[in-house]
N, C-alpha and C positions, 0 to 999 in steps of 0.2 A: 764551607757548609753553611747553608742558610738556616735560619731558626724561625720558628713561629710558635708563639705561645698557645695557639689553638690547637696545635698538634703535638701529641706526646706518644712516642713509641718506646716501650720498655723491651730492650733487647733480651732480657731474660724471660720475657712472658712466653709461654708455650705456644700460644695461638692468638693471632691478631688479624682482624679484617679492617681494611681501611677503605672508605668510600671517598673517592677524590681523583682528580687528574693524576695519572701515574707520574708524569714528568715533574709536577710540583711536589708530589709525595716523595719520590726518590731523591730530590734535591735536598730534602731535610734529613736524610739518613747518612750516617758516618761512613767513611771509606772502609773497604775491606770488612764488611759486616756479615757477609754470607758465604757459605761454602758452596751452595748450589743455586743457581737461577734458572728457572724454566719459563720460557716466553712462548706464548701461543697467540701472536698478534693477528688482527684481521688479515685475511689473505689477499685483499685487494682484487676480488673477483669481479667487481663492477656491478654488483647486484646487491639487493637487500636479502640478508639471510633470515630465514624463518623456520621455526619448528612448531608443529601444530599438535597439541595433546588431544587424546580422544577419551571421552568419559562415557562409559556404558552403564545405564541404569535399567534395573528391571521394571517393566511397565505393562500394565494390561493394554492389550491392543497395540503394542509397540510395532515398529517397522521391521524388526529383526526377529526371527524365530530361532530358539535355542533348544537345549536339551529338554526332553520330555514336554515339549510344547510351550515352554516358557517364551515370553516375548520381551524385547528390550528396545530401548531408544538410545541412540548414539548422539552425543553432543560434542561438537568440535569447537575448539577455541584456540587462538594463537597465544601462547604463553610468553614468547619472547621473540624479539627480532633486533637486528642492528643493520646499520647502513655500512656496507662493506665497499664503499666507493670513495676514492681519494683522488683529488686533483694532483697532489704531489705526494705520493706514498712515501718516498724516501726522505722527504723533508720531515715527515712525521715520524718515521722509525729510526733514523740514524742517531738523533740525540738520545734516544731511549736505549740503544745499544751501547752508546758511550757511557751512560749511567750504569748499565749492567757491568761493563768492565770495571768501573770505579768501585762498584760495591762488592765485587768478588774479592775474597781473601786469597792468599798466595797458593792455596791448594785448591782453589775454587774452579768450577766448571759452568759454562753457559750452554743450555740446550735451547736452540731456537727452532721452533716448529713452524714450517711454511709449507706451501704447496708449489707445484712446478712453475707457477707463474712469476714467483719472486725469488726462488731459492738461488739461482745463479747470480742475481744481483747481490744478494745477501752474502754470498761466499766472498765476493770481491770486497764488499764493504768490511766484512769481519776480517779478512786477511790484512786489510789496511789498519784496522783498529787494534786487533790483538797481535798481529804478526803471523805470517804463514807458518812458523814453527809451532804455533799454539793451536793449529787445526788438528783435532783429534780424529773426528769421524764425520762421514755423512751417513746418516741412519736413514734406512728406507722402511717406513711403516706401510706395509701392503695389506689390503683388505679387499673383499669382494662384495661390494654393495654400491648401489646407486644406478644412475642411467647407463644404458648400453649404447654404444655408438656403432654405426655401420659404416662410417666415412672415415674413421681413424681408429687406432688402438685406444680402447677406453682407458681413461685415467683412473687408476685404482691405487694410488699410493700418495702419501705425504712424505716430505723431507724433513729430517731433524738434523740441523747442523750443530756440531759439538765443538766448542773451543774451551781451551783452559787458559786460566790466568798466567800461570807459569809452567811452561813445559818441563821444567827440571823438578817440580815438586807437587804436581797436581795429585789429588786423592782419587784412586780408582780401586775398587775391591771387587774383583770378578767372582771371588768365591761366595760373596753375599747375594749374588744374583740367582734367582730361581732358574733352575735348569729346564730344558725342554726336550721333548722326545726326538730321538733320531728319526729322520725321514726314511732311512733304510736300515733299521735296527738289526737286520740279518747280517749285515756287513761288519758289525763290531761284536765284541765279546758280550756274552750275557750280562756280566757285571757292568760293562759300560752302557748296555742298553737300559738296565734297571736304573742306573744313576742319571741318565740323560746327558745332554750335551750343553755346553755354554752357548748362549745366543751369539749369532754373528751380527753383522751390521745391516741385515735384512730381517725385519720382524714381521711375521705373519700373525695378525691379531684382528679379531673382529671389532667393528665399531660397537658403540653402546646400544644394546638391544632395545627395540621400541617398547618391549614389555619387561625389560629386565630390572632387577632390584636397584641397579645404579641409576636408572634413568630419572632425571630431575626435570625434563622438559626444556632445558636451556638449549639455545640454538646450535652451539658449537661444542657441546660437552664431549670430552675425550675419555676414553675408558681408563679405569684405574690400573689395569694391566700394563699399560704403556708407561705411566708415571711410576708404577711400583718398580719397574725395571731400572728406570733412570735414577731414582732415589736410592735404591739399593747399591747401585754401582758407584755413584758419585757423592755419597754422603754417609755419615755414620750417626748412630743414635746420639741425640742431643744437638746435632749440628743445626744451623739456622738455614732455612730454605725460603727463597723469595719468588713470588709469582706476581707480576704487576700488570698482567692481562688475565686476571684470575677467573673471570667467567663463572662457571658453575661450581668452582672450588675443588676440582678434582685433586690438584696438588696438595691442598690442605687436607683432604680426606685421607690421602695416602700417607702424607707426612705424619698425621696423627696416628694412623695404624702402625707406622714404623718407628715411632718414638722420636721424630724430628720436631724442632721448633719451626714455626712457619709464620710468614707475613704475606697476606694476600691483599692485593689493591685492585680496585675496579671503580670506574666512574659511574657505571650503570646502576640505577636503583633496582632494576630487575635482577641483575647479577648478584647484587648485595643481599636481596631477599632470599635468593636461592641458596647462597652460601650460609646465611644465618639459619635457615631451616636445616641445612645439611650438617652444619658445624655449630651447634648451639652453645658450646662451651667457649668459643672464641670471643675475645674482646673486640668491641667494635669502636672504631675511631673514624673521625670525619675530618676533612680538610676542604 
């Protein structure tokens, strides 16, 4: 393990945000330090990702008319973007997956969140790294949002690959997971319908609403409901959770709500600014 006097991580700290290159940061962390690692790397879409926030202010003579004749002006501005284009995507990602394997404890689980462009390559790479016996699930997060295509089936899902460090001892608590309604409640008993069912490997969940309370304006923000299910199943209170493509800090927000300790890493000053606003109690470290 490398050491750097400029960087100090307290494993007992409940909440830490690190600004720095994630490969350099993870190299400074001790083996088997985390029960759960969630990674949402860039998807290698070949384009720049952007999200634009909209601010509406009341203004006399504004361009938009509202309730009881009030008028408003709308100001648009880009809050965040990142370049999702890599000449050699796997040269970038594979060493980071190797670090994730090293940092998981013997009961630990990796959740790797990708889209259809790279998921099949990731499966092959993770089979080699973790072993095929360590493959637990391919989760499908399905949503109904975005552009519609008339020349192919519109792509409306992400893939989350789930691998465990040790298939004989991994932690998984299905009873801790929030249940969901039956799609056909009339086919089960009233007691079962009232209790709901355990989720399967297909998760229907909306994206973060453009005007919802969760919205931070960050380009690739994921909904808390997805991370809540992951953390409930594969970690317990006071366990340590790592996200080193932390982005908007959703992993940290959910970890805080569920009583987990967390370490978030991102190189982007924009991401760190969003996380600091969202998680004001977290310690900030730089590398």
